[in-house]
PyMOL Python script that loads the backbone (N, CA, C, O; Angstrom):
from pymol import cmd

cmd.read_pdbstr("""\
ATOM      1  N   ILE A   1     222.958-195.059 391.588  1.00  0.00           N
ATOM      2  CA  ILE A   1     222.541-194.082 392.321  1.00  0.00           C
ATOM      3  C   ILE A   1     222.506-192.766 391.781  1.00  0.00           C
ATOM      4  O   ILE A   1     221.675-191.958 392.196  1.00  0.00           O
ATOM      5  N   LEU A   2     223.350-192.465 390.874  1.00  0.00           N
ATOM      6  CA  LEU A   2     223.375-191.179 390.157  1.00  0.00           C
ATOM      7  C   LEU A   2     222.050-191.017 389.285  1.00  0.00           C
ATOM      8  O   LEU A   2     221.509-189.925 389.108  1.00  0.00           O
ATOM      9  N   PHE A   3     221.563-192.280 388.735  1.00  0.00           N
ATOM     10  CA  PHE A   3     220.270-192.205 387.832  1.00  0.00           C
ATOM     11  C   PHE A   3     219.230-191.989 388.586  1.00  0.00           C
ATOM     12  O   PHE A   3     218.279-191.271 388.274  1.00  0.00           O
ATOM     13  N   HIS A   4     219.364-192.622 389.655  1.00  0.00           N
ATOM     14  CA  HIS A   4     217.866-192.387 390.479  1.00  0.00           C
ATOM     15  C   HIS A   4     218.017-191.323 391.165  1.00  0.00           C
ATOM     16  O   HIS A   4     216.938-190.793 391.431  1.00  0.00           O
ATOM     17  N   LEU A   5     219.218-190.616 391.694  1.00  0.00           N
ATOM     18  CA  LEU A   5     218.984-189.283 391.898  1.00  0.00           C
ATOM     19  C   LEU A   5     218.719-188.249 390.960  1.00  0.00           C
ATOM     20  O   LEU A   5     218.185-187.175 391.236  1.00  0.00           O
ATOM     21  N   SER A   6     219.171-188.669 389.674  1.00  0.00           N
ATOM     22  CA  SER A   6     218.663-187.547 388.662  1.00  0.00           C
ATOM     23  C   SER A   6     217.194-187.492 388.552  1.00  0.00           C
ATOM     24  O   SER A   6     216.749-186.385 388.249  1.00  0.00           O
ATOM     25  N   ASN A   7     216.228-188.573 388.755  1.00  0.00           N
ATOM     26  CA  ASN A   7     215.181-188.861 388.178  1.00  0.00           C
ATOM     27  C   ASN A   7     214.253-188.606 389.375  1.00  0.00           C
ATOM     28  O   ASN A   7     213.093-188.219 389.234  1.00  0.00           O
ATOM     29  N   PHE A   8     214.763-188.816 390.415  1.00  0.00           N
ATOM     30  CA  PHE A   8     213.715-188.683 391.748  1.00  0.00           C
ATOM     31  C   PHE A   8     213.968-187.678 392.928  1.00  0.00           C
ATOM     32  O   PHE A   8     213.197-187.574 393.883  1.00  0.00           O
ATOM     33  N   SER A   9     215.244-186.871 392.758  1.00  0.00           N
ATOM     34  CA  SER A   9     215.583-186.207 393.403  1.00  0.00           C
ATOM     35  C   SER A   9     215.024-184.635 393.388  1.00  0.00           C
ATOM     36  O   SER A   9     215.331-183.957 392.407  1.00  0.00           O
ATOM     37  N   ARG A  10     214.276-184.079 394.359  1.00  0.00           N
ATOM     38  CA  ARG A  10     213.987-182.732 394.187  1.00  0.00           C
ATOM     39  C   ARG A  10     215.010-181.722 394.086  1.00  0.00           C
ATOM     40  O   ARG A  10     214.726-180.554 393.822  1.00  0.00           O
ATOM     41  N   PHE A  11     216.345-182.176 394.310  1.00  0.00           N
ATOM     42  CA  PHE A  11     217.411-181.431 393.975  1.00  0.00           C
ATOM     43  C   PHE A  11     217.488-181.108 392.691  1.00  0.00           C
ATOM     44  O   PHE A  11     217.858-179.958 392.454  1.00  0.00           O
ATOM     45  N   PHE A  12     217.193-181.940 391.618  1.00  0.00           N
ATOM     46  CA  PHE A  12     217.557-181.749 390.377  1.00  0.00           C
ATOM     47  C   PHE A  12     216.256-181.423 389.542  1.00  0.00           C
ATOM     48  O   PHE A  12     216.398-181.090 388.366  1.00  0.00           O
ATOM     49  N   VAL A  13     215.012-181.504 390.090  1.00  0.00           N
ATOM     50  CA  VAL A  13     213.748-181.167 389.624  1.00  0.00           C
ATOM     51  C   VAL A  13     213.246-179.658 390.212  1.00  0.00           C
ATOM     52  O   VAL A  13     213.551-179.073 391.252  1.00  0.00           O
ATOM     53  N   ASP A  14     212.366-179.290 389.123  1.00  0.00           N
ATOM     54  CA  ASP A  14     211.908-177.875 389.502  1.00  0.00           C
ATOM     55  C   ASP A  14     210.685-178.198 390.463  1.00  0.00           C
ATOM     56  O   ASP A  14     209.756-178.987 390.291  1.00  0.00           O
ATOM     57  N   GLN A  15     210.989-177.276 391.622  1.00  0.00           N
ATOM     58  CA  GLN A  15     210.056-177.662 392.902  1.00  0.00           C
ATOM     59  C   GLN A  15     208.790-176.856 392.897  1.00  0.00           C
ATOM     60  O   GLN A  15     208.042-177.051 393.855  1.00  0.00           O
ATOM     61  N   THR A  16     208.422-176.003 392.010  1.00  0.00           N
ATOM     62  CA  THR A  16     207.221-174.963 392.151  1.00  0.00           C
ATOM     63  C   THR A  16     206.184-176.044 392.372  1.00  0.00           C
ATOM     64  O   THR A  16     205.794-176.239 393.523  1.00  0.00           O
ATOM     65  N   ASN A  17     205.614-176.897 391.184  1.00  0.00           N
ATOM     66  CA  ASN A  17     204.520-177.284 391.054  1.00  0.00           C
ATOM     67  C   ASN A  17     204.542-179.054 391.022  1.00  0.00           C
ATOM     68  O   ASN A  17     203.506-179.663 390.755  1.00  0.00           O
ATOM     69  N   THR A  18     205.471-179.574 391.238  1.00  0.00           N
ATOM     70  CA  THR A  18     205.427-181.194 391.059  1.00  0.00           C
ATOM     71  C   THR A  18     205.433-181.860 392.628  1.00  0.00           C
ATOM     72  O   THR A  18     205.936-181.364 393.636  1.00  0.00           O
ATOM     73  N   THR A  19     204.890-182.822 392.526  1.00  0.00           N
ATOM     74  CA  THR A  19     205.017-183.740 393.632  1.00  0.00           C
ATOM     75  C   THR A  19     206.098-184.736 393.485  1.00  0.00           C
ATOM     76  O   THR A  19     206.687-184.789 392.405  1.00  0.00           O
ATOM     77  N   ILE A  20     206.443-185.578 394.502  1.00  0.00           N
ATOM     78  CA  ILE A  20     206.942-186.587 394.220  1.00  0.00           C
ATOM     79  C   ILE A  20     205.893-188.024 393.524  1.00  0.00           C
ATOM     80  O   ILE A  20     206.307-188.979 392.867  1.00  0.00           O
ATOM     81  N   TYR A  21     205.089-187.855 393.768  1.00  0.00           N
ATOM     82  CA  TYR A  21     204.363-188.993 393.088  1.00  0.00           C
ATOM     83  C   TYR A  21     204.127-188.689 391.703  1.00  0.00           C
ATOM     84  O   TYR A  21     204.010-189.645 390.937  1.00  0.00           O
ATOM     85  N   GLN A  22     204.030-187.428 391.219  1.00  0.00           N
ATOM     86  CA  GLN A  22     204.068-186.906 389.587  1.00  0.00           C
ATOM     87  C   GLN A  22     205.346-187.241 389.385  1.00  0.00           C
ATOM     88  O   GLN A  22     205.451-188.208 388.630  1.00  0.00           O
ATOM     89  N   ILE A  23     206.474-186.755 389.821  1.00  0.00           N
ATOM     90  CA  ILE A  23     207.565-187.514 389.089  1.00  0.00           C
ATOM     91  C   ILE A  23     207.876-189.006 388.947  1.00  0.00           C
ATOM     92  O   ILE A  23     208.366-189.540 387.952  1.00  0.00           O
ATOM     93  N   VAL A  24     207.541-189.561 390.021  1.00  0.00           N
ATOM     94  CA  VAL A  24     207.789-191.126 389.983  1.00  0.00           C
ATOM     95  C   VAL A  24     206.717-191.718 389.043  1.00  0.00           C
ATOM     96  O   VAL A  24     207.144-192.613 388.314  1.00  0.00           O
ATOM     97  N   SER A  25     205.308-191.377 388.901  1.00  0.00           N
ATOM     98  CA  SER A  25     204.557-191.854 388.069  1.00  0.00           C
ATOM     99  C   SER A  25     205.170-191.463 386.659  1.00  0.00           C
ATOM    100  O   SER A  25     205.286-192.353 385.816  1.00  0.00           O
ATOM    101  N   THR A  26     205.494-190.405 386.423  1.00  0.00           N
ATOM    102  CA  THR A  26     206.017-190.082 385.049  1.00  0.00           C
ATOM    103  C   THR A  26     207.246-190.580 384.407  1.00  0.00           C
ATOM    104  O   THR A  26     207.529-190.707 383.215  1.00  0.00           O
ATOM    105  N   ALA A  27     208.073-190.893 385.754  1.00  0.00           N
ATOM    106  CA  ALA A  27     209.265-191.763 385.208  1.00  0.00           C
ATOM    107  C   ALA A  27     208.825-193.371 384.791  1.00  0.00           C
ATOM    108  O   ALA A  27     209.377-194.007 383.893  1.00  0.00           O
ATOM    109  N   PHE A  28     207.799-193.840 385.575  1.00  0.00           N
ATOM    110  CA  PHE A  28     207.594-194.941 385.510  1.00  0.00           C
ATOM    111  C   PHE A  28     206.603-195.402 384.388  1.00  0.00           C
ATOM    112  O   PHE A  28     206.250-196.578 384.301  1.00  0.00           O
ATOM    113  N   GLN A  29     206.219-194.529 383.627  1.00  0.00           N
ATOM    114  CA  GLN A  29     205.344-194.800 382.494  1.00  0.00           C
ATOM    115  C   GLN A  29     206.406-195.207 381.345  1.00  0.00           C
ATOM    116  O   GLN A  29     205.867-195.492 380.276  1.00  0.00           O
ATOM    117  N   SER A  30     207.583-195.272 381.365  1.00  0.00           N
ATOM    118  CA  SER A  30     208.380-195.716 380.417  1.00  0.00           C
ATOM    119  C   SER A  30     208.638-197.171 380.648  1.00  0.00           C
ATOM    120  O   SER A  30     209.327-197.423 381.637  1.00  0.00           O
ATOM    121  N   PRO A  31     208.147-198.347 379.803  1.00  0.00           N
ATOM    122  CA  PRO A  31     208.470-199.953 380.324  1.00  0.00           C
ATOM    123  C   PRO A  31     209.919-200.243 380.334  1.00  0.00           C
ATOM    124  O   PRO A  31     210.319-201.254 380.911  1.00  0.00           O
ATOM    125  N   VAL A  32     210.957-199.224 379.588  1.00  0.00           N
ATOM    126  CA  VAL A  32     212.163-199.744 379.443  1.00  0.00           C
ATOM    127  C   VAL A  32     212.995-199.404 381.089  1.00  0.00           C
ATOM    128  O   VAL A  32     213.873-200.062 381.647  1.00  0.00           O
ATOM    129  N   TYR A  33     212.229-197.979 381.582  1.00  0.00           N
ATOM    130  CA  TYR A  33     212.613-197.603 382.813  1.00  0.00           C
ATOM    131  C   TYR A  33     212.339-198.190 384.102  1.00  0.00           C
ATOM    132  O   TYR A  33     212.908-198.052 385.185  1.00  0.00           O
ATOM    133  N   VAL A  34     211.243-198.942 383.713  1.00  0.00           N
ATOM    134  CA  VAL A  34     210.351-199.783 384.553  1.00  0.00           C
ATOM    135  C   VAL A  34     211.503-201.252 384.606  1.00  0.00           C
ATOM    136  O   VAL A  34     211.981-201.612 385.682  1.00  0.00           O
ATOM    137  N   GLY A  35     211.744-201.796 383.616  1.00  0.00           N
ATOM    138  CA  GLY A  35     212.400-202.876 383.707  1.00  0.00           C
ATOM    139  C   GLY A  35     213.958-202.723 384.082  1.00  0.00           C
ATOM    140  O   GLY A  35     214.599-203.677 384.523  1.00  0.00           O
ATOM    141  N   LEU A  36     214.469-201.554 383.891  1.00  0.00           N
ATOM    142  CA  LEU A  36     215.790-201.209 384.261  1.00  0.00           C
ATOM    143  C   LEU A  36     215.953-201.035 385.989  1.00  0.00           C
ATOM    144  O   LEU A  36     216.968-201.370 386.598  1.00  0.00           O
ATOM    145  N   TYR A  37     214.719-200.435 386.628  1.00  0.00           N
ATOM    146  CA  TYR A  37     214.641-200.149 388.007  1.00  0.00           C
ATOM    147  C   TYR A  37     214.416-201.552 388.620  1.00  0.00           C
ATOM    148  O   TYR A  37     215.051-201.966 389.589  1.00  0.00           O
ATOM    149  N   VAL A  38     213.395-202.288 387.930  1.00  0.00           N
ATOM    150  CA  VAL A  38     213.278-203.742 388.579  1.00  0.00           C
ATOM    151  C   VAL A  38     214.552-204.442 388.550  1.00  0.00           C
ATOM    152  O   VAL A  38     214.890-204.946 389.621  1.00  0.00           O
ATOM    153  N   LEU A  39     215.479-204.608 387.371  1.00  0.00           N
ATOM    154  CA  LEU A  39     216.798-205.143 387.435  1.00  0.00           C
ATOM    155  C   LEU A  39     217.752-204.641 388.433  1.00  0.00           C
ATOM    156  O   LEU A  39     218.557-205.370 389.012  1.00  0.00           O
ATOM    157  N   ALA A  40     217.617-203.128 388.656  1.00  0.00           N
ATOM    158  CA  ALA A  40     218.252-202.775 389.821  1.00  0.00           C
ATOM    159  C   ALA A  40     217.819-203.123 390.887  1.00  0.00           C
ATOM    160  O   ALA A  40     218.755-203.180 391.685  1.00  0.00           O
ATOM    161  N   MET A  41     216.774-203.423 391.390  1.00  0.00           N
ATOM    162  CA  MET A  41     216.382-204.204 392.647  1.00  0.00           C
ATOM    163  C   MET A  41     216.777-205.138 392.674  1.00  0.00           C
ATOM    164  O   MET A  41     217.253-205.475 393.758  1.00  0.00           O
ATOM    165  N   VAL A  42     216.830-206.071 391.602  1.00  0.00           N
ATOM    166  CA  VAL A  42     217.566-207.705 391.653  1.00  0.00           C
ATOM    167  C   VAL A  42     218.767-207.529 392.534  1.00  0.00           C
ATOM    168  O   VAL A  42     219.020-208.000 393.642  1.00  0.00           O
ATOM    169  N   ILE A  43     219.577-206.559 391.583  1.00  0.00           N
ATOM    170  CA  ILE A  43     220.775-206.401 391.754  1.00  0.00           C
ATOM    171  C   ILE A  43     221.199-206.101 393.236  1.00  0.00           C
ATOM    172  O   ILE A  43     222.165-206.617 393.799  1.00  0.00           O
ATOM    173  N   VAL A  44     220.168-205.017 393.883  1.00  0.00           N
ATOM    174  CA  VAL A  44     220.313-204.722 395.215  1.00  0.00           C
ATOM    175  C   VAL A  44     219.923-205.865 395.923  1.00  0.00           C
ATOM    176  O   VAL A  44     220.659-206.198 396.851  1.00  0.00           O
ATOM    177  N   ALA A  45     219.104-206.419 395.733  1.00  0.00           N
ATOM    178  CA  ALA A  45     218.841-207.612 396.831  1.00  0.00           C
ATOM    179  C   ALA A  45     220.034-208.596 396.962  1.00  0.00           C
ATOM    180  O   ALA A  45     220.581-209.011 397.984  1.00  0.00           O
ATOM    181  N   LEU A  46     220.304-208.874 395.592  1.00  0.00           N
ATOM    182  CA  LEU A  46     221.838-209.717 395.624  1.00  0.00           C
ATOM    183  C   LEU A  46     222.644-209.495 396.731  1.00  0.00           C
ATOM    184  O   LEU A  46     223.039-210.341 397.534  1.00  0.00           O
ATOM    185  N   HIS A  47     222.895-208.129 396.721  1.00  0.00           N
ATOM    186  CA  HIS A  47     224.010-207.394 397.537  1.00  0.00           C
ATOM    187  C   HIS A  47     223.635-207.415 398.726  1.00  0.00           C
ATOM    188  O   HIS A  47     224.445-207.848 399.545  1.00  0.00           O
ATOM    189  N   VAL A  48     222.498-207.026 399.131  1.00  0.00           N
ATOM    190  CA  VAL A  48     221.987-207.220 400.760  1.00  0.00           C
ATOM    191  C   VAL A  48     221.935-208.621 401.070  1.00  0.00           C
ATOM    192  O   VAL A  48     222.318-208.928 402.199  1.00  0.00           O
ATOM    193  N   SER A  49     221.509-209.611 400.243  1.00  0.00           N
ATOM    194  CA  SER A  49     221.865-210.995 400.634  1.00  0.00           C
ATOM    195  C   SER A  49     223.285-211.254 400.963  1.00  0.00           C
ATOM    196  O   SER A  49     223.455-211.768 402.068  1.00  0.00           O
ATOM    197  N   HIS A  50     224.176-211.054 400.369  1.00  0.00           N
ATOM    198  CA  HIS A  50     225.374-211.364 400.430  1.00  0.00           C
ATOM    199  C   HIS A  50     226.186-210.148 401.693  1.00  0.00           C
ATOM    200  O   HIS A  50     227.166-210.523 402.338  1.00  0.00           O
ATOM    201  N   GLY A  51     225.729-209.054 401.832  1.00  0.00           N
ATOM    202  CA  GLY A  51     226.143-208.423 402.883  1.00  0.00           C
ATOM    203  C   GLY A  51     225.528-208.664 404.070  1.00  0.00           C
ATOM    204  O   GLY A  51     226.094-208.301 405.101  1.00  0.00           O
ATOM    205  N   PHE A  52     224.400-209.247 404.118  1.00  0.00           N
ATOM    206  CA  PHE A  52     224.002-209.784 405.756  1.00  0.00           C
ATOM    207  C   PHE A  52     224.679-210.812 406.361  1.00  0.00           C
ATOM    208  O   PHE A  52     225.001-210.691 407.543  1.00  0.00           O
ATOM    209  N   TRP A  53     225.056-212.203 405.497  1.00  0.00           N
ATOM    210  CA  TRP A  53     225.879-213.051 405.883  1.00  0.00           C
ATOM    211  C   TRP A  53     227.182-212.791 406.030  1.00  0.00           C
ATOM    212  O   TRP A  53     227.884-213.434 406.811  1.00  0.00           O
ATOM    213  N   SER A  54     227.666-211.729 405.219  1.00  0.00           N
ATOM    214  CA  SER A  54     229.246-211.570 405.049  1.00  0.00           C
ATOM    215  C   SER A  54     229.221-210.449 406.483  1.00  0.00           C
ATOM    216  O   SER A  54     230.349-210.239 406.928  1.00  0.00           O
ATOM    217  N   LEU A  55     228.318-209.885 407.064  1.00  0.00           N
ATOM    218  CA  LEU A  55     228.361-209.051 408.261  1.00  0.00           C
ATOM    219  C   LEU A  55     228.914-209.818 409.542  1.00  0.00           C
ATOM    220  O   LEU A  55     229.816-209.407 410.272  1.00  0.00           O
ATOM    221  N   PHE A  56     228.054-211.264 409.711  1.00  0.00           N
ATOM    222  CA  PHE A  56     228.487-211.868 410.718  1.00  0.00           C
ATOM    223  C   PHE A  56     229.724-212.566 410.614  1.00  0.00           C
ATOM    224  O   PHE A  56     230.352-212.958 411.598  1.00  0.00           O
ATOM    225  N   GLN A  57     230.098-212.734 409.371  1.00  0.00           N
ATOM    226  CA  GLN A  57     231.729-213.456 409.178  1.00  0.00           C
ATOM    227  C   GLN A  57     232.520-212.398 409.547  1.00  0.00           C
ATOM    228  O   GLN A  57     233.527-212.608 410.223  1.00  0.00           O
ATOM    229  N   THR A  58     232.217-211.309 409.209  1.00  0.00           N
ATOM    230  CA  THR A  58     233.241-210.145 409.487  1.00  0.00           C
ATOM    231  C   THR A  58     233.212-209.857 410.677  1.00  0.00           C
ATOM    232  O   THR A  58     234.240-209.311 411.080  1.00  0.00           O
ATOM    233  N   ALA A  59     232.284-210.040 411.533  1.00  0.00           N
ATOM    234  CA  ALA A  59     232.359-209.681 413.065  1.00  0.00           C
ATOM    235  C   ALA A  59     232.647-211.235 413.845  1.00  0.00           C
ATOM    236  O   ALA A  59     232.369-211.451 415.025  1.00  0.00           O
ATOM    237  N   GLY A  60     233.242-212.209 412.932  1.00  0.00           N
ATOM    238  CA  GLY A  60     233.422-213.136 413.520  1.00  0.00           C
ATOM    239  C   GLY A  60     232.574-214.141 414.415  1.00  0.00           C
ATOM    240  O   GLY A  60     232.990-214.982 415.212  1.00  0.00           O
ATOM    241  N   LEU A  61     231.181-213.797 414.035  1.00  0.00           N
ATOM    242  CA  LEU A  61     230.127-214.711 414.248  1.00  0.00           C
ATOM    243  C   LEU A  61     229.845-215.452 413.519  1.00  0.00           C
ATOM    244  O   LEU A  61     228.638-215.693 413.535  1.00  0.00           O
ATOM    245  N   ASN A  62     230.447-216.027 412.767  1.00  0.00           N
ATOM    246  CA  ASN A  62     230.248-217.444 411.936  1.00  0.00           C
ATOM    247  C   ASN A  62     230.551-218.621 412.637  1.00  0.00           C
ATOM    248  O   ASN A  62     231.688-218.967 412.960  1.00  0.00           O
ATOM    249  N   HIS A  63     229.347-219.322 412.902  1.00  0.00           N
ATOM    250  CA  HIS A  63     229.619-220.626 413.457  1.00  0.00           C
ATOM    251  C   HIS A  63     229.086-221.383 412.365  1.00  0.00           C
ATOM    252  O   HIS A  63     228.172-220.920 411.683  1.00  0.00           O
ATOM    253  N   PRO A  64     229.676-222.725 412.103  1.00  0.00           N
ATOM    254  CA  PRO A  64     228.745-223.735 411.506  1.00  0.00           C
ATOM    255  C   PRO A  64     227.145-224.184 411.720  1.00  0.00           C
ATOM    256  O   PRO A  64     226.344-224.561 410.865  1.00  0.00           O
ATOM    257  N   LYS A  65     226.988-224.036 412.953  1.00  0.00           N
ATOM    258  CA  LYS A  65     225.631-224.354 413.265  1.00  0.00           C
ATOM    259  C   LYS A  65     224.807-223.136 413.110  1.00  0.00           C
ATOM    260  O   LYS A  65     223.612-223.399 412.975  1.00  0.00           O
ATOM    261  N   TYR A  66     225.115-221.840 413.089  1.00  0.00           N
ATOM    262  CA  TYR A  66     223.995-220.958 412.966  1.00  0.00           C
ATOM    263  C   TYR A  66     224.029-220.102 411.449  1.00  0.00           C
ATOM    264  O   TYR A  66     223.203-219.330 410.963  1.00  0.00           O
ATOM    265  N   MET A  67     225.445-220.626 410.899  1.00  0.00           N
ATOM    266  CA  MET A  67     225.410-219.768 409.126  1.00  0.00           C
ATOM    267  C   MET A  67     224.085-220.394 408.341  1.00  0.00           C
ATOM    268  O   MET A  67     223.414-219.567 407.723  1.00  0.00           O
ATOM    269  N   PRO A  68     223.748-221.463 408.316  1.00  0.00           N
ATOM    270  CA  PRO A  68     222.768-221.871 407.311  1.00  0.00           C
ATOM    271  C   PRO A  68     221.480-220.856 407.852  1.00  0.00           C
ATOM    272  O   PRO A  68     220.806-220.204 407.054  1.00  0.00           O
ATOM    273  N   ALA A  69     221.301-220.838 409.035  1.00  0.00           N
ATOM    274  CA  ALA A  69     220.113-219.608 409.388  1.00  0.00           C
ATOM    275  C   ALA A  69     220.260-218.634 409.015  1.00  0.00           C
ATOM    276  O   ALA A  69     219.284-218.107 408.480  1.00  0.00           O
ATOM    277  N   ILE A  70     221.370-217.972 409.080  1.00  0.00           N
ATOM    278  CA  ILE A  70     221.988-216.732 408.559  1.00  0.00           C
ATOM    279  C   ILE A  70     221.827-216.444 407.024  1.00  0.00           C
ATOM    280  O   ILE A  70     221.437-215.415 406.472  1.00  0.00           O
ATOM    281  N   HIS A  71     222.216-217.583 406.515  1.00  0.00           N
ATOM    282  CA  HIS A  71     221.976-217.038 405.126  1.00  0.00           C
ATOM    283  C   HIS A  71     220.419-217.085 404.389  1.00  0.00           C
ATOM    284  O   HIS A  71     220.087-216.636 403.292  1.00  0.00           O
ATOM    285  N   VAL A  72     219.637-217.770 405.372  1.00  0.00           N
ATOM    286  CA  VAL A  72     218.422-218.157 404.840  1.00  0.00           C
ATOM    287  C   VAL A  72     217.847-216.586 405.547  1.00  0.00           C
ATOM    288  O   VAL A  72     217.021-215.977 404.867  1.00  0.00           O
ATOM    289  N   GLY A  73     218.171-216.125 406.531  1.00  0.00           N
ATOM    290  CA  GLY A  73     217.583-214.774 406.965  1.00  0.00           C
ATOM    291  C   GLY A  73     218.427-213.556 406.019  1.00  0.00           C
ATOM    292  O   GLY A  73     217.883-212.452 405.981  1.00  0.00           O
ATOM    293  N   GLY A  74     219.299-213.677 405.513  1.00  0.00           N
ATOM    294  CA  GLY A  74     219.871-212.791 404.402  1.00  0.00           C
ATOM    295  C   GLY A  74     218.898-212.915 403.379  1.00  0.00           C
ATOM    296  O   GLY A  74     218.171-212.010 402.970  1.00  0.00           O
ATOM    297  N   LEU A  75     218.930-214.157 402.969  1.00  0.00           N
ATOM    298  CA  LEU A  75     217.752-214.255 401.611  1.00  0.00           C
ATOM    299  C   LEU A  75     216.488-214.026 401.899  1.00  0.00           C
ATOM    300  O   LEU A  75     215.851-213.640 400.918  1.00  0.00           O
ATOM    301  N   LEU A  76     215.866-214.121 402.906  1.00  0.00           N
ATOM    302  CA  LEU A  76     214.501-213.652 403.332  1.00  0.00           C
ATOM    303  C   LEU A  76     214.408-212.227 403.471  1.00  0.00           C
ATOM    304  O   LEU A  76     213.401-211.691 403.007  1.00  0.00           O
ATOM    305  N   LEU A  77     215.457-211.376 404.142  1.00  0.00           N
ATOM    306  CA  LEU A  77     215.561-209.983 404.099  1.00  0.00           C
ATOM    307  C   LEU A  77     215.435-209.407 402.511  1.00  0.00           C
ATOM    308  O   LEU A  77     214.571-208.660 402.050  1.00  0.00           O
ATOM    309  N   SER A  78     216.450-209.939 401.928  1.00  0.00           N
ATOM    310  CA  SER A  78     216.618-209.404 400.238  1.00  0.00           C
ATOM    311  C   SER A  78     215.441-209.613 399.606  1.00  0.00           C
ATOM    312  O   SER A  78     214.945-208.693 398.956  1.00  0.00           O
ATOM    313  N   LEU A  79     214.943-210.599 399.680  1.00  0.00           N
ATOM    314  CA  LEU A  79     213.720-210.804 399.051  1.00  0.00           C
ATOM    315  C   LEU A  79     212.356-209.765 399.492  1.00  0.00           C
ATOM    316  O   LEU A  79     211.461-209.357 398.751  1.00  0.00           O
ATOM    317  N   ALA A  80     212.525-209.557 400.709  1.00  0.00           N
ATOM    318  CA  ALA A  80     211.621-208.365 401.230  1.00  0.00           C
ATOM    319  C   ALA A  80     211.744-207.319 400.718  1.00  0.00           C
ATOM    320  O   ALA A  80     210.787-206.690 400.266  1.00  0.00           O
ATOM    321  N   PHE A  81     213.110-206.865 400.679  1.00  0.00           N
ATOM    322  CA  PHE A  81     213.713-205.629 400.072  1.00  0.00           C
ATOM    323  C   PHE A  81     213.319-205.755 398.568  1.00  0.00           C
ATOM    324  O   PHE A  81     212.549-204.902 398.128  1.00  0.00           O
ATOM    325  N   GLY A  82     213.686-206.551 397.895  1.00  0.00           N
ATOM    326  CA  GLY A  82     213.969-206.695 396.506  1.00  0.00           C
ATOM    327  C   GLY A  82     212.334-206.675 395.794  1.00  0.00           C
ATOM    328  O   GLY A  82     211.987-206.005 394.822  1.00  0.00           O
ATOM    329  N   LEU A  83     211.628-207.461 396.465  1.00  0.00           N
ATOM    330  CA  LEU A  83     209.974-207.426 395.987  1.00  0.00           C
ATOM    331  C   LEU A  83     209.144-206.348 396.313  1.00  0.00           C
ATOM    332  O   LEU A  83     208.165-206.082 395.616  1.00  0.00           O
ATOM    333  N   GLY A  84     209.474-205.635 397.412  1.00  0.00           N
ATOM    334  CA  GLY A  84     208.930-204.416 397.842  1.00  0.00           C
ATOM    335  C   GLY A  84     209.335-203.091 397.115  1.00  0.00           C
ATOM    336  O   GLY A  84     208.611-202.122 396.886  1.00  0.00           O
ATOM    337  N   PHE A  85     210.545-203.251 396.830  1.00  0.00           N
ATOM    338  CA  PHE A  85     210.948-201.801 395.720  1.00  0.00           C
ATOM    339  C   PHE A  85     210.990-202.346 394.569  1.00  0.00           C
ATOM    340  O   PHE A  85     211.201-201.474 393.725  1.00  0.00           O
ATOM    341  N   GLY A  86     210.870-203.584 394.022  1.00  0.00           N
ATOM    342  CA  GLY A  86     210.678-204.025 392.870  1.00  0.00           C
ATOM    343  C   GLY A  86     209.051-203.840 392.036  1.00  0.00           C
ATOM    344  O   GLY A  86     208.759-203.622 390.860  1.00  0.00           O
ATOM    345  N   PHE A  87     208.113-204.073 393.451  1.00  0.00           N
ATOM    346  CA  PHE A  87     207.005-204.123 393.037  1.00  0.00           C
ATOM    347  C   PHE A  87     206.559-202.627 392.767  1.00  0.00           C
ATOM    348  O   PHE A  87     205.732-202.535 391.859  1.00  0.00           O
ATOM    349  N   LEU A  88     206.973-201.318 393.425  1.00  0.00           N
ATOM    350  CA  LEU A  88     206.847-200.286 393.280  1.00  0.00           C
ATOM    351  C   LEU A  88     206.474-199.884 391.839  1.00  0.00           C
ATOM    352  O   LEU A  88     205.300-199.638 391.561  1.00  0.00           O
ATOM    353  N   PRO A  89     207.519-199.808 390.858  1.00  0.00           N
ATOM    354  CA  PRO A  89     207.355-199.162 389.452  1.00  0.00           C
ATOM    355  C   PRO A  89     206.506-200.042 388.860  1.00  0.00           C
ATOM    356  O   PRO A  89     205.826-199.566 387.951  1.00  0.00           O
ATOM    357  N   ILE A  90     206.296-201.607 389.210  1.00  0.00           N
ATOM    358  CA  ILE A  90     205.091-202.049 388.190  1.00  0.00           C
ATOM    359  C   ILE A  90     203.698-201.883 388.842  1.00  0.00           C
ATOM    360  O   ILE A  90     202.696-202.100 388.161  1.00  0.00           O
ATOM    361  N   TYR A  91     203.613-201.566 389.931  1.00  0.00           N
ATOM    362  CA  TYR A  91     202.256-201.236 390.512  1.00  0.00           C
ATOM    363  C   TYR A  91     201.968-199.789 389.718  1.00  0.00           C
ATOM    364  O   TYR A  91     200.944-199.706 389.040  1.00  0.00           O
ATOM    365  N   ILE A  92     202.761-198.802 389.797  1.00  0.00           N
ATOM    366  CA  ILE A  92     202.450-197.614 389.516  1.00  0.00           C
ATOM    367  C   ILE A  92     202.381-197.472 387.832  1.00  0.00           C
ATOM    368  O   ILE A  92     201.607-196.640 387.358  1.00  0.00           O
ATOM    369  N   ALA A  93     203.167-198.263 386.991  1.00  0.00           N
ATOM    370  CA  ALA A  93     202.914-198.352 385.619  1.00  0.00           C
ATOM    371  C   ALA A  93     202.012-199.384 384.980  1.00  0.00           C
ATOM    372  O   ALA A  93     201.794-199.406 383.769  1.00  0.00           O
ATOM    373  N   PHE A  94     201.424-200.359 385.969  1.00  0.00           N
ATOM    374  CA  PHE A  94     200.657-201.332 385.306  1.00  0.00           C
ATOM    375  C   PHE A  94     199.112-201.104 386.009  1.00  0.00           C
ATOM    376  O   PHE A  94     198.118-201.341 385.323  1.00  0.00           O
ATOM    377  N   ILE A  95     198.976-200.633 387.413  1.00  0.00           N
ATOM    378  CA  ILE A  95     197.906-200.837 388.169  1.00  0.00           C
ATOM    379  C   ILE A  95     197.405-199.564 388.686  1.00  0.00           C
ATOM    380  O   ILE A  95     196.222-199.454 389.009  1.00  0.00           O
ATOM    381  N   ALA A  96     198.288-198.534 388.788  1.00  0.00           N
ATOM    382  CA  ALA A  96     197.726-197.205 389.498  1.00  0.00           C
ATOM    383  C   ALA A  96     197.377-196.261 388.128  1.00  0.00           C
ATOM    384  O   ALA A  96     196.910-195.129 388.260  1.00  0.00           O
TER     385      ALA A  96
END
""", "prot")
cmd.dss("prot")
cmd.show_as("cartoon", "prot")
cmd.util.cbc("prot")
cmd.orient("prot")
């Protein structure tokens, strides 16, 4: 989180002539940074997947009949987040 904030937050960056797009596109010119960011998104996706089904378990809403669907829902949600946020640096670095 601190790595992300130090690179993308306007709190740490000179706000006079730079836009968020310029900050992001400059950061994603480094293949190492792109790789680290995509790896971080994979970790976040795994965390979201676990957190989704764990939410139902913690709330006492885990039932053997519904938990397989909840696991699949958590996996689909985490894939959507992981692919969505993981595609951004790849798009900016290699396509835009």
